[in-house]
A tleap script that builds the chain and sets N, CA, C and O, in Angstrom:
source leaprc.protein.ff14SB
mol = sequence {
  NMET ALA ALA GLU ARG PRO ARG ASN LEU ARG
  ALA CYS LEU LEU CYS SER VAL VAL LEU SER
  TYR ASN SER PHE SER LEU SER GLY CYS PRO
  ASN CYS GLU ASP VAL LEU ALA LEU LYS ASN
  ALA PRO ASP SER ILE ALA GLU MET THR SER
  GLN VAL PHE GLU GLY LEU ILE THR LEU HIE
  ASP PRO ALA THR SER TRP VAL ALA LYS TRP
  GLN ARG LEU SER GLY TYR LYS PRO GLY ILE
  TYR ALA THR LYS VAL VAL GLY ARG LEU PRO
  ASP ASP ILE VAL GLN GLY LEU GLU ASP GLN
  GLY VAL ARG TYR VAL PRO ARG ASP GLY SER
  GLY GLY GLU GLU GLU MET GLY CTHR
}
set mol.1.N position { 119.849 121.730 84.270 }
set mol.1.CA position { 120.403 123.077 84.293 }
set mol.1.C position { 119.381 124.022 84.894 }
set mol.1.O position { 118.231 124.056 84.456 }
set mol.2.N position { 119.781 124.772 85.868 }
set mol.2.CA position { 118.940 125.749 86.562 }
set mol.2.C position { 118.573 126.947 85.631 }
set mol.2.O position { 119.393 127.471 84.876 }
set mol.3.N position { 117.328 127.318 85.745 }
set mol.3.CA position { 116.908 128.516 85.023 }
set mol.3.C position { 117.591 129.776 85.568 }
set mol.3.O position { 117.659 129.936 86.787 }
set mol.4.N position { 118.070 130.626 84.764 }
set mol.4.CA position { 118.714 131.860 85.145 }
set mol.4.C position { 117.664 132.939 85.239 }
set mol.4.O position { 116.829 133.078 84.346 }
set mol.5.N position { 117.698 133.712 86.325 }
set mol.5.CA position { 116.727 134.786 86.446 }
set mol.5.C position { 117.392 136.122 86.107 }
set mol.5.O position { 118.602 136.270 86.282 }
set mol.6.N position { 116.642 137.060 85.641 }
set mol.6.CA position { 117.198 138.364 85.302 }
set mol.6.C position { 117.930 138.976 86.413 }
set mol.6.O position { 117.484 138.837 87.552 }
set mol.7.N position { 118.989 139.628 86.207 }
set mol.7.CA position { 119.855 140.207 87.276 }
set mol.7.C position { 119.218 141.425 87.890 }
set mol.7.O position { 119.662 141.830 88.964 }
set mol.8.N position { 118.262 142.016 87.330 }
set mol.8.CA position { 117.731 143.199 87.924 }
set mol.8.C position { 116.525 142.965 88.871 }
set mol.8.O position { 115.892 143.916 89.331 }
set mol.9.N position { 116.226 141.683 89.147 }
set mol.9.CA position { 115.164 141.411 90.063 }
set mol.9.C position { 115.737 141.512 91.512 }
set mol.9.O position { 116.868 141.124 91.805 }
set mol.10.N position { 114.847 142.073 92.399 }
set mol.10.CA position { 115.207 142.221 93.810 }
set mol.10.C position { 114.053 141.825 94.670 }
set mol.10.O position { 112.913 141.880 94.208 }
set mol.11.N position { 114.280 141.425 95.902 }
set mol.11.CA position { 113.251 141.038 96.812 }
set mol.11.C position { 113.281 141.981 98.032 }
set mol.11.O position { 114.347 142.260 98.581 }
set mol.12.N position { 112.158 142.443 98.427 }
set mol.12.CA position { 112.023 143.366 99.619 }
set mol.12.C position { 112.394 142.526 100.821 }
set mol.12.O position { 111.959 141.385 100.971 }
set mol.13.N position { 113.222 143.131 101.685 }
set mol.13.CA position { 113.712 142.462 102.878 }
set mol.13.C position { 112.592 142.429 103.963 }
set mol.13.O position { 112.716 141.720 104.961 }
set mol.14.N position { 111.545 143.174 103.757 }
set mol.14.CA position { 110.498 143.164 104.855 }
set mol.14.C position { 109.349 142.215 104.488 }
set mol.14.O position { 108.895 141.442 105.332 }
set mol.15.N position { 108.873 142.269 103.225 }
set mol.15.CA position { 107.736 141.414 102.776 }
set mol.15.C position { 108.099 140.335 101.829 }
set mol.15.O position { 107.305 139.412 101.652 }
set mol.16.N position { 109.255 140.373 101.194 }
set mol.16.CA position { 109.825 139.397 100.232 }
set mol.16.C position { 109.162 139.496 98.842 }
set mol.16.O position { 109.377 138.584 98.043 }
set mol.17.N position { 108.391 140.509 98.500 }
set mol.17.CA position { 107.910 140.669 97.127 }
set mol.17.C position { 109.076 140.820 96.225 }
set mol.17.O position { 110.057 141.482 96.563 }
set mol.18.N position { 108.982 140.190 95.031 }
set mol.18.CA position { 110.023 140.262 94.010 }
set mol.18.C position { 109.603 141.142 92.883 }
set mol.18.O position { 108.582 140.889 92.243 }
set mol.19.N position { 110.371 142.181 92.620 }
set mol.19.CA position { 110.108 143.125 91.582 }
set mol.19.C position { 111.413 143.458 90.840 }
set mol.19.O position { 112.484 143.060 91.297 }
set mol.20.N position { 111.352 144.148 89.752 }
set mol.20.CA position { 112.557 144.632 89.100 }
set mol.20.C position { 113.037 145.913 89.903 }
set mol.20.O position { 112.268 146.558 90.617 }
set mol.21.N position { 114.256 146.196 89.739 }
set mol.21.CA position { 114.777 147.479 90.326 }
set mol.21.C position { 113.965 148.627 89.884 }
set mol.21.O position { 113.626 149.494 90.688 }
set mol.22.N position { 113.624 148.670 88.579 }
set mol.22.CA position { 112.854 149.810 87.977 }
set mol.22.C position { 111.441 149.919 88.663 }
set mol.22.O position { 110.966 151.019 88.946 }
set mol.23.N position { 110.806 148.764 88.912 }
set mol.23.CA position { 109.496 148.733 89.552 }
set mol.23.C position { 109.590 149.316 90.995 }
set mol.23.O position { 108.759 150.130 91.397 }
set mol.24.N position { 110.577 148.896 91.724 }
set mol.24.CA position { 110.798 149.507 93.067 }
set mol.24.C position { 111.038 150.979 92.934 }
set mol.24.O position { 110.503 151.750 93.730 }
set mol.25.N position { 111.815 151.413 91.968 }
set mol.25.CA position { 112.102 152.843 91.871 }
set mol.25.C position { 110.858 153.649 91.422 }
set mol.25.O position { 110.622 154.747 91.926 }
set mol.26.N position { 110.053 153.098 90.463 }
set mol.26.CA position { 108.929 153.855 89.974 }
set mol.26.C position { 107.708 153.878 90.925 }
set mol.26.O position { 107.027 154.892 91.080 }
set mol.27.N position { 107.471 152.708 91.551 }
set mol.27.CA position { 106.279 152.560 92.380 }
set mol.27.C position { 106.492 152.264 93.832 }
set mol.27.O position { 105.569 152.370 94.639 }
set mol.28.N position { 107.738 151.882 94.181 }
set mol.28.CA position { 107.962 151.424 95.577 }
set mol.28.C position { 107.459 150.021 95.788 }
set mol.28.O position { 107.017 149.342 94.861 }
set mol.29.N position { 107.540 149.601 97.054 }
set mol.29.CA position { 107.039 148.276 97.400 }
set mol.29.C position { 105.514 148.302 97.520 }
set mol.29.O position { 104.992 149.206 98.173 }
set mol.30.N position { 104.783 147.379 96.941 }
set mol.30.CA position { 103.382 147.396 97.011 }
set mol.30.C position { 102.851 147.121 98.437 }
set mol.30.O position { 101.700 147.455 98.718 }
set mol.31.N position { 103.597 146.566 99.282 }
set mol.31.CA position { 103.208 146.259 100.668 }
set mol.31.C position { 103.794 147.109 101.685 }
set mol.31.O position { 103.170 147.319 102.726 }
set mol.32.N position { 104.984 147.638 101.471 }
set mol.32.CA position { 105.807 148.286 102.471 }
set mol.32.C position { 106.111 149.744 102.255 }
set mol.32.O position { 106.795 150.381 103.057 }
set mol.33.N position { 105.598 150.260 101.168 }
set mol.33.CA position { 105.978 151.664 100.793 }
set mol.33.C position { 105.752 152.692 101.900 }
set mol.33.O position { 106.527 153.634 102.065 }
set mol.34.N position { 104.684 152.488 102.646 }
set mol.34.CA position { 104.401 153.462 103.685 }
set mol.34.C position { 105.487 153.502 104.777 }
set mol.34.O position { 105.712 154.546 105.391 }
set mol.35.N position { 106.139 152.396 105.009 }
set mol.35.CA position { 107.153 152.332 106.043 }
set mol.35.C position { 108.603 152.334 105.473 }
set mol.35.O position { 109.506 152.754 106.197 }
set mol.36.N position { 108.865 151.903 104.262 }
set mol.36.CA position { 110.203 151.860 103.735 }
set mol.36.C position { 110.538 152.952 102.779 }
set mol.36.O position { 111.711 153.289 102.616 }
set mol.37.N position { 109.499 153.551 102.107 }
set mol.37.CA position { 109.676 154.652 101.190 }
set mol.37.C position { 110.789 154.380 100.168 }
set mol.37.O position { 111.813 155.063 100.169 }
set mol.38.N position { 110.593 153.420 99.330 }
set mol.38.CA position { 111.552 152.950 98.269 }
set mol.38.C position { 111.382 153.766 96.972 }
set mol.38.O position { 112.332 153.870 96.197 }
set mol.39.N position { 110.230 154.328 96.727 }
set mol.39.CA position { 109.945 155.014 95.472 }
set mol.39.C position { 110.964 156.139 95.204 }
set mol.39.O position { 111.151 157.011 96.052 }
set mol.40.N position { 111.600 156.126 94.070 }
set mol.40.CA position { 112.561 157.174 93.710 }
set mol.40.C position { 113.689 157.315 94.718 }
set mol.40.O position { 114.199 158.423 94.886 }
set mol.41.N position { 114.122 156.217 95.420 }
set mol.41.CA position { 115.102 156.288 96.432 }
set mol.41.C position { 116.140 155.165 96.165 }
set mol.41.O position { 116.068 154.115 96.802 }
set mol.42.N position { 117.070 155.364 95.267 }
set mol.42.CA position { 118.082 154.295 94.922 }
set mol.42.C position { 118.847 153.795 96.109 }
set mol.42.O position { 119.089 152.591 96.197 }
set mol.43.N position { 119.243 154.636 97.026 }
set mol.43.CA position { 119.993 154.188 98.250 }
set mol.43.C position { 119.129 153.288 99.097 }
set mol.43.O position { 119.597 152.271 99.608 }
set mol.44.N position { 117.854 153.657 99.253 }
set mol.44.CA position { 116.956 152.810 100.021 }
set mol.44.C position { 116.711 151.486 99.373 }
set mol.44.O position { 116.661 150.470 100.066 }
set mol.45.N position { 116.553 151.449 98.056 }
set mol.45.CA position { 116.323 150.238 97.336 }
set mol.45.C position { 117.509 149.290 97.547 }
set mol.45.O position { 117.346 148.094 97.790 }
set mol.46.N position { 118.742 149.893 97.439 }
set mol.46.CA position { 119.890 149.060 97.621 }
set mol.46.C position { 120.011 148.522 99.005 }
set mol.46.O position { 120.476 147.398 99.189 }
set mol.47.N position { 119.608 149.286 99.992 }
set mol.47.CA position { 119.704 148.899 101.398 }
set mol.47.C position { 118.528 147.971 101.940 }
set mol.47.O position { 118.711 147.161 102.848 }
set mol.48.N position { 117.397 148.146 101.353 }
set mol.48.CA position { 116.194 147.464 101.870 }
set mol.48.C position { 115.625 146.393 100.941 }
set mol.48.O position { 114.543 145.861 101.189 }
set mol.49.N position { 116.364 146.077 99.864 }
set mol.49.CA position { 115.983 144.977 99.012 }
set mol.49.C position { 117.260 144.147 98.739 }
set mol.49.O position { 118.363 144.636 98.985 }
set mol.50.N position { 117.130 142.910 98.239 }
set mol.50.CA position { 118.226 142.079 97.996 }
set mol.50.C position { 118.143 141.448 96.667 }
set mol.50.O position { 117.044 141.115 96.223 }
set mol.51.N position { 119.274 141.253 95.975 }
set mol.51.CA position { 119.324 140.528 94.733 }
set mol.51.C position { 119.470 139.022 94.987 }
set mol.51.O position { 119.369 138.237 94.045 }
set mol.52.N position { 119.697 138.618 96.186 }
set mol.52.CA position { 119.983 137.249 96.593 }
set mol.52.C position { 118.730 136.671 97.326 }
set mol.52.O position { 118.457 137.020 98.474 }
set mol.53.N position { 118.011 135.814 96.653 }
set mol.53.CA position { 116.876 135.137 97.201 }
set mol.53.C position { 116.654 133.817 96.540 }
set mol.53.O position { 117.169 133.519 95.462 }
set mol.54.N position { 115.803 132.977 97.283 }
set mol.54.CA position { 115.551 131.573 96.799 }
set mol.54.C position { 114.078 131.410 96.634 }
set mol.54.O position { 113.282 132.063 97.308 }
set mol.55.N position { 113.719 130.545 95.745 }
set mol.55.CA position { 112.357 130.117 95.561 }
set mol.55.C position { 111.404 131.270 95.172 }
set mol.55.O position { 111.595 132.410 95.595 }
set mol.56.N position { 110.425 130.970 94.398 }
set mol.56.CA position { 109.407 131.946 93.984 }
set mol.56.C position { 108.057 131.400 94.209 }
set mol.56.O position { 107.796 130.238 93.896 }
set mol.57.N position { 107.138 132.236 94.770 }
set mol.57.CA position { 105.755 131.903 94.970 }
set mol.57.C position { 104.947 132.922 94.217 }
set mol.57.O position { 105.215 134.119 94.315 }
set mol.58.N position { 103.923 132.456 93.436 }
set mol.58.CA position { 103.025 133.404 92.819 }
set mol.58.C position { 101.713 133.326 93.613 }
set mol.58.O position { 101.088 132.270 93.707 }
set mol.59.N position { 101.325 134.446 94.169 }
set mol.59.CA position { 100.108 134.526 94.920 }
set mol.59.C position { 98.992 135.288 94.225 }
set mol.59.O position { 99.117 136.475 93.926 }
set mol.60.N position { 97.926 134.596 93.982 }
set mol.60.CA position { 96.748 135.291 93.387 }
set mol.60.C position { 95.813 135.836 94.460 }
set mol.60.O position { 95.333 136.964 94.353 }
set mol.61.N position { 95.550 135.028 95.506 }
set mol.61.CA position { 94.683 135.445 96.536 }
set mol.61.C position { 95.303 135.118 97.901 }
set mol.61.O position { 94.987 134.109 98.532 }
set mol.62.N position { 96.247 136.065 98.346 }
set mol.62.CA position { 96.920 135.840 99.650 }
set mol.62.C position { 96.006 135.668 100.869 }
set mol.62.O position { 96.391 135.050 101.862 }
set mol.63.N position { 94.799 136.219 100.781 }
set mol.63.CA position { 93.892 136.117 101.945 }
set mol.63.C position { 93.431 134.667 102.252 }
set mol.63.O position { 93.179 134.328 103.409 }
set mol.64.N position { 93.327 133.825 101.211 }
set mol.64.CA position { 92.800 132.448 101.353 }
set mol.64.C position { 93.848 131.408 101.105 }
set mol.64.O position { 93.535 130.224 101.227 }
set mol.65.N position { 95.080 131.753 100.763 }
set mol.65.CA position { 96.083 130.790 100.357 }
set mol.65.C position { 96.722 130.225 101.638 }
set mol.65.O position { 97.071 131.000 102.528 }
set mol.66.N position { 96.883 128.896 101.756 }
set mol.66.CA position { 97.597 128.327 102.839 }
set mol.66.C position { 99.087 128.576 102.718 }
set mol.66.O position { 99.783 128.687 103.727 }
set mol.67.N position { 99.595 128.667 101.460 }
set mol.67.CA position { 100.967 128.998 101.303 }
set mol.67.C position { 101.292 130.417 101.804 }
set mol.67.O position { 102.325 130.654 102.431 }
set mol.68.N position { 100.392 131.331 101.510 }
set mol.68.CA position { 100.545 132.723 102.025 }
set mol.68.C position { 100.606 132.727 103.545 }
set mol.68.O position { 101.422 133.439 104.129 }
set mol.69.N position { 99.747 131.935 104.195 }
set mol.69.CA position { 99.774 131.852 105.656 }
set mol.69.C position { 101.072 131.269 106.100 }
set mol.69.O position { 101.687 131.795 107.028 }
set mol.70.N position { 101.517 130.224 105.493 }
set mol.70.CA position { 102.801 129.519 105.834 }
set mol.70.C position { 103.971 130.448 105.693 }
set mol.70.O position { 104.877 130.427 106.526 }
set mol.71.N position { 103.979 131.263 104.664 }
set mol.71.CA position { 105.092 132.173 104.382 }
set mol.71.C position { 104.906 133.557 105.024 }
set mol.71.O position { 105.706 134.454 104.757 }
set mol.72.N position { 103.899 133.753 105.843 }
set mol.72.CA position { 103.539 135.039 106.417 }
set mol.72.C position { 103.330 136.101 105.415 }
set mol.72.O position { 103.909 137.182 105.523 }
set mol.73.N position { 102.494 135.825 104.410 }
set mol.73.CA position { 102.182 136.711 103.303 }
set mol.73.C position { 100.688 137.125 103.284 }
set mol.73.O position { 100.265 137.925 102.449 }
set mol.74.N position { 99.918 136.567 104.210 }
set mol.74.CA position { 98.483 136.904 104.280 }
set mol.74.C position { 98.331 138.424 104.455 }
set mol.74.O position { 99.044 139.053 105.238 }
set mol.75.N position { 97.428 138.962 103.738 }
set mol.75.CA position { 97.179 140.402 103.871 }
set mol.75.C position { 98.065 141.234 102.933 }
set mol.75.O position { 97.913 142.454 102.889 }
set mol.76.N position { 98.973 140.620 102.193 }
set mol.76.CA position { 99.795 141.328 101.243 }
set mol.76.C position { 99.123 141.295 99.845 }
set mol.76.O position { 98.185 140.534 99.607 }
set mol.77.N position { 99.630 142.130 98.950 }
set mol.77.CA position { 99.074 142.208 97.653 }
set mol.77.C position { 99.420 140.972 96.811 }
set mol.77.O position { 100.450 140.340 97.046 }
set mol.78.N position { 98.588 140.629 95.851 }
set mol.78.CA position { 98.930 139.520 94.960 }
set mol.78.C position { 100.201 139.840 94.223 }
set mol.78.O position { 100.455 141.006 93.921 }
set mol.79.N position { 101.008 138.849 93.924 }
set mol.79.CA position { 102.243 139.058 93.225 }
set mol.79.C position { 103.183 137.884 93.378 }
set mol.79.O position { 102.760 136.781 93.722 }
set mol.80.N position { 104.487 138.124 93.115 }
set mol.80.CA position { 105.543 137.072 93.187 }
set mol.80.C position { 106.366 137.417 94.363 }
set mol.80.O position { 106.807 138.550 94.557 }
set mol.81.N position { 106.574 136.338 95.194 }
set mol.81.CA position { 107.338 136.495 96.436 }
set mol.81.C position { 108.456 135.432 96.522 }
set mol.81.O position { 108.309 134.303 96.054 }
set mol.82.N position { 109.515 135.826 97.108 }
set mol.82.CA position { 110.617 134.863 97.398 }
set mol.82.C position { 110.349 134.057 98.654 }
set mol.82.O position { 109.759 134.575 99.603 }
set mol.83.N position { 110.771 132.797 98.681 }
set mol.83.CA position { 110.561 132.020 99.884 }
set mol.83.C position { 111.541 132.305 100.938 }
set mol.83.O position { 111.260 132.174 102.129 }
set mol.84.N position { 112.750 132.716 100.492 }
set mol.84.CA position { 113.848 133.114 101.413 }
set mol.84.C position { 114.607 134.307 100.754 }
set mol.84.O position { 114.910 134.283 99.561 }
set mol.85.N position { 114.896 135.330 101.560 }
set mol.85.CA position { 115.623 136.446 101.095 }
set mol.85.C position { 116.894 136.645 101.966 }
set mol.85.O position { 116.836 136.797 103.186 }
set mol.86.N position { 118.026 136.633 101.259 }
set mol.86.CA position { 119.314 136.793 101.972 }
set mol.86.C position { 119.555 138.297 102.296 }
set mol.86.O position { 119.524 139.129 101.389 }
set mol.87.N position { 119.781 138.624 103.513 }
set mol.87.CA position { 120.095 139.995 103.972 }
set mol.87.C position { 119.079 140.357 105.047 }
set mol.87.O position { 118.065 139.691 105.252 }
set mol.88.N position { 119.418 141.460 105.724 }
set mol.88.CA position { 118.652 142.012 106.817 }
set mol.88.C position { 118.541 143.483 106.716 }
set mol.88.O position { 119.432 144.155 106.196 }
set mol.89.N position { 117.436 144.002 107.217 }
set mol.89.CA position { 117.216 145.432 107.255 }
set mol.89.C position { 118.261 146.021 108.286 }
set mol.89.O position { 118.578 145.369 109.280 }
set mol.90.N position { 118.763 147.214 108.034 }
set mol.90.CA position { 119.638 147.871 108.960 }
set mol.90.C position { 119.003 148.054 110.330 }
set mol.90.O position { 117.782 148.184 110.411 }
set mol.91.N position { 119.740 148.071 111.359 }
set mol.91.CA position { 119.230 148.205 112.735 }
set mol.91.C position { 118.368 149.459 112.951 }
set mol.91.O position { 117.329 149.416 113.611 }
set mol.92.N position { 118.837 150.581 112.369 }
set mol.92.CA position { 118.069 151.790 112.532 }
set mol.92.C position { 116.717 151.717 111.890 }
set mol.92.O position { 115.753 152.274 112.414 }
set mol.93.N position { 116.616 151.029 110.740 }
set mol.93.CA position { 115.314 150.801 110.087 }
set mol.93.C position { 114.428 149.910 110.920 }
set mol.93.O position { 113.233 150.161 111.080 }
set mol.94.N position { 115.029 148.869 111.445 }
set mol.94.CA position { 114.244 147.908 112.306 }
set mol.94.C position { 113.704 148.702 113.546 }
set mol.94.O position { 112.548 148.541 113.936 }
set mol.95.N position { 114.534 149.518 114.120 }
set mol.95.CA position { 114.060 150.312 115.329 }
set mol.95.C position { 112.914 151.214 114.897 }
set mol.95.O position { 111.905 151.310 115.596 }
set mol.96.N position { 113.057 151.884 113.741 }
set mol.96.CA position { 111.971 152.730 113.229 }
set mol.96.C position { 110.653 152.009 112.992 }
set mol.96.O position { 109.563 152.522 113.246 }
set mol.97.N position { 110.824 150.747 112.473 }
set mol.97.CA position { 109.632 149.889 112.274 }
set mol.97.C position { 108.956 149.584 113.595 }
set mol.97.O position { 107.741 149.705 113.751 }
set mol.98.N position { 109.777 149.190 114.519 }
set mol.98.CA position { 109.251 148.835 115.846 }
set mol.98.C position { 108.548 150.046 116.509 }
set mol.98.O position { 107.530 149.896 117.186 }
set mol.99.N position { 109.105 151.212 116.298 }
set mol.99.CA position { 108.508 152.465 116.825 }
set mol.99.C position { 107.196 152.716 116.221 }
set mol.99.O position { 106.350 153.346 116.856 }
set mol.100.N position { 106.944 152.240 114.959 }
set mol.100.CA position { 105.672 152.367 114.249 }
set mol.100.C position { 104.730 151.186 114.486 }
set mol.100.O position { 103.619 151.163 113.954 }
set mol.101.N position { 105.166 150.209 115.279 }
set mol.101.CA position { 104.350 149.080 115.597 }
set mol.101.C position { 104.469 147.947 114.616 }
set mol.101.O position { 103.654 147.024 114.633 }
set mol.102.N position { 105.475 147.994 113.752 }
set mol.102.CA position { 105.690 146.972 112.695 }
set mol.102.C position { 106.706 145.980 113.179 }
set mol.102.O position { 107.851 146.367 113.415 }
set mol.103.N position { 106.360 144.717 113.342 }
set mol.103.CA position { 107.302 143.689 113.809 }
set mol.103.C position { 108.045 143.122 112.659 }
set mol.103.O position { 107.461 142.612 111.703 }
set mol.104.N position { 109.403 143.217 112.758 }
set mol.104.CA position { 110.271 142.697 111.630 }
set mol.104.C position { 110.771 141.329 112.045 }
set mol.104.O position { 111.391 141.123 113.088 }
set mol.105.N position { 110.436 140.362 111.100 }
set mol.105.CA position { 110.996 139.025 111.211 }
set mol.105.C position { 111.832 138.819 109.908 }
set mol.105.O position { 111.292 138.873 108.803 }
set mol.106.N position { 113.143 138.585 110.069 }
set mol.106.CA position { 113.936 138.456 108.890 }
set mol.106.C position { 113.498 137.278 108.013 }
set mol.106.O position { 113.074 136.233 108.508 }
set mol.107.N position { 113.613 137.477 106.703 }
set mol.107.CA position { 113.116 136.465 105.776 }
set mol.107.C position { 114.295 135.626 105.228 }
set mol.107.O position { 114.240 135.118 104.109 }
set mol.108.N position { 115.358 135.497 106.045 }
set mol.108.CA position { 116.486 134.769 105.521 }
set mol.108.C position { 116.577 133.351 106.126 }
set mol.108.O position { 117.590 132.678 105.931 }
set mol.109.N position { 115.538 132.880 106.859 }
set mol.109.CA position { 115.506 131.545 107.390 }
set mol.109.C position { 116.060 131.484 108.776 }
set mol.109.O position { 116.123 130.401 109.356 }
set mol.110.N position { 116.474 132.618 109.349 }
set mol.110.CA position { 117.104 132.530 110.717 }
set mol.110.C position { 116.059 132.683 111.794 }
set mol.110.O position { 116.416 132.630 112.971 }
set mol.111.N position { 114.786 132.870 111.475 }
set mol.111.CA position { 113.737 133.076 112.469 }
set mol.111.C position { 113.168 131.859 113.101 }
set mol.111.O position { 112.327 131.976 113.992 }
set mol.112.N position { 113.588 130.665 112.683 }
set mol.112.CA position { 113.130 129.416 113.253 }
set mol.112.C position { 111.599 129.296 113.201 }
set mol.112.O position { 110.984 129.777 112.249 }
set mol.113.N position { 110.993 128.687 114.171 }
set mol.113.CA position { 109.604 128.366 114.176 }
set mol.113.C position { 108.745 129.663 114.041 }
set mol.113.O position { 107.714 129.689 113.368 }
set mol.114.N position { 109.215 130.694 114.696 }
set mol.114.CA position { 108.487 132.005 114.735 }
set mol.114.C position { 108.313 132.533 113.279 }
set mol.114.O position { 107.270 133.081 112.920 }
set mol.115.N position { 109.342 132.351 112.489 }
set mol.115.CA position { 109.303 132.804 111.105 }
set mol.115.C position { 108.345 132.054 110.261 }
set mol.115.O position { 107.743 132.628 109.353 }
set mol.116.N position { 108.167 130.714 110.536 }
set mol.116.CA position { 107.384 129.911 109.716 }
set mol.116.C position { 105.876 129.916 110.092 }
set mol.116.O position { 105.087 129.136 109.559 }
set mol.117.N position { 105.506 130.826 111.032 }
set mol.117.CA position { 104.183 130.963 111.380 }
set mol.117.C position { 103.592 129.978 112.346 }
set mol.117.O position { 102.375 129.842 112.469 }
set mol.118.N position { 104.522 129.261 113.062 }
set mol.118.CA position { 103.989 128.315 114.110 }
set mol.118.C position { 104.158 128.903 115.447 }
set mol.118.O position { 103.784 128.286 116.445 }
savepdb mol mol.pdb
quit
């Protein structure tokens, strides 16, 4: 029998960090707040995070972890991350990220080899 996860957990569509809805609302995304502005923004949280994700990774030291490198999490904050997040950022958000020099690679498994860091 599969373990059931709390329904209020969400994964960021940009970095895949997993937090509760309340954590995103109170503090924003620990990795992406500067570009996504999720803090106190319910519409943005709904649009830029997903309740549908697979697998969980706990990272203590993303700078030295081979798993972090494999999942493209090097340089992110320690925490819990999804291995795959269903959903994509809206096109206007992706364009805004690109304008800021942030490259968006979807975390839904559709990025092929590029997504897996090869």
